[in-house]
C-alpha positions, 0 to 999 in steps of 0.5 A: 751917126755919118750912115745913118744921116747918110739914109735919113737923106736919101730917105728925104729923096725919096729914092723909091725903097719901097717894094714895087706891086710886084711882090717876092715870093714868099721863098726869097722874103727876108726882113731886111737887116740894119747891117752894111754887111752879113758877113763881115766883108766890110768891117774893115778896110779895103784895097780898091782900083779907080782905073788903069794907073792909080795906086789902089787905096783904102778904102771904109765902107762908106767910100765905096759905096759913095764911089759908086752913087757917084757912078763910079766903077771901080775894081775891089782887090782885096783878095784878089791881089795875085793879079794884080801883082808884076805883070798884070794879064799876063798871058796864059797858054790857051788853047787856039781860036777857030780860024774859020768857021765850020759848025753851020748847020749844029749850030742853027739847029741848037739855034732853032731850039731857042725861044723867049719864053725861058727868059719871062719864066725865070726872070719873074720870080728872079726879080721878085727878090727885093734886092740880090745884093751879095752880101746879104740873105737876099743874094744867098736865097736868090742865088739858092733860088737860081742855083736849083733852076739851072740843075732843074734844067740840067736833069730834064736833060738826062741824056746828057746831064751825065756829062753835066756837072752843077755847083756853087763856088764860095767866097767870103760873102752870102752870094755863091757863083756858080758853076755847071760844066760839059764836060769835053770828050775829046781827051785831046782838048778836054783840058780846054775850058770856053767859059761863057757867063754873065753876074747874078747881082744886081744893087740899089745904087742908094742903099746897096744893102738896103734898097730895092733893087729887081736886077732885070735888065743888070743883069738879070737879062744876062743871067737869062740869055746864058741860062735860055743858051745851055738849055739850048744847047742840051737840048740839041746834044751838045758834047763838045770836044773841049770844055764848055763851061756856064759861069753866073758870078756873084759879087760883080756889083762889089767891084767884081767880087766874084769874078776875080774869085774864079779867074785867080782860082782857074789861074793858080790850077795853071787852069787852060781856058781857051776864051771867055765870052761875058754878059752883060746887060742883053734887054733894053736899047732906045728904039730910036737907036740901031739895033745892034750888039756892042763890043767891049773894045778896052780889056778883052782880047783884039781876037776874041773880039773878032771872032765874035764878030763874026758870030755875030754876022754869021749866025743873028739879025744884028751887027756890031759895035765896039765901045769903050766900056772902062775901069771896072765895067764887068767882069771880062776883066777879071779874066784878061786881068788873071791872062786869059782873051776875054770878050763882052757884048753888050746891049747896045753901044751907049753905056748907060742908056738905061737909066732904070738900073741899081733901081727900083724901076728895072723891071722886066717890062722894059725889056725886049726879049726878042733882044735878047734872043740875038745874044743867045744865038751868039752865046749858041754860036761861041760854044759850037765854034770854040767849043769843037776844037780842030 
């Protein structure tokens, strides 16, 4: 009854549950079911942290969704408690970061391959899914569709694709994360991994399992930003000495669910990760402000931040500015909690500037593709300068 009353209240407020004018592609249309959870993920209480120092609290799904409606960021640690036991964030052995930028010619040639065309080609159908809620058929189907696009892109570059793998990383909920691995060619460094990432899910803040959530900026923009970077690298014949992976995480909106699963898996396997650079929202900025690349200052590694700042100011047309993102901000925090070096690039230095997100209004029309292109340049530069070990 409580849930029904909440739904009635939301509908009374007219919060835009009708689909937008852009209709979902036929392959993506599944009638939304009445359940909050396709998988039973929320059949019982979950263990939720809302800040660094507070003890985690057991919460039911109504309380978890109430946090989201109130704008409270959180991490669901139920299935990743191992990351939070003892000294969280204990350092994991990793390869060295570059002391100087040494691959300028290669980076600039790859940047020359970049364009904005892929952004629209992928975002139009990707945002046409009713939502990409991780614990639903929408989340499952959108992830499968995205993996198909990635696989086709890799296959189109057959001269390097033999060294590239695409795989789904499954979770307890229907949506899978996606991992592309470009195998390192130097036997001394191939076990070191460089991770470039974004998240693929989207939710409506009022009715996550049912409401329309186009998710163009959050985080469709990051999704296509790194996909275009991958395309340019493959077109350039990218053959790093370290292994370079591109990750698209499921379940970020549920409290970093997908990235925690992946980071914990890598930690358990004693995987060497040189660094992670995460892209969550790259397409919106207020035109009355200074256009820049925001660098998250909290729960990130200062050495990686300094490197990203140098890369941005060398290979893009934008300056950087650091800002605090807060607890549970995005998936870079999962790598940080696992003891790996991470950083996050953001569309501006104003975390809440885009008021369209988590609603039907987060559409492709609100994005600046030229702005996004600077972030694709940054991802290309990171792949080269960190992926080629000295």
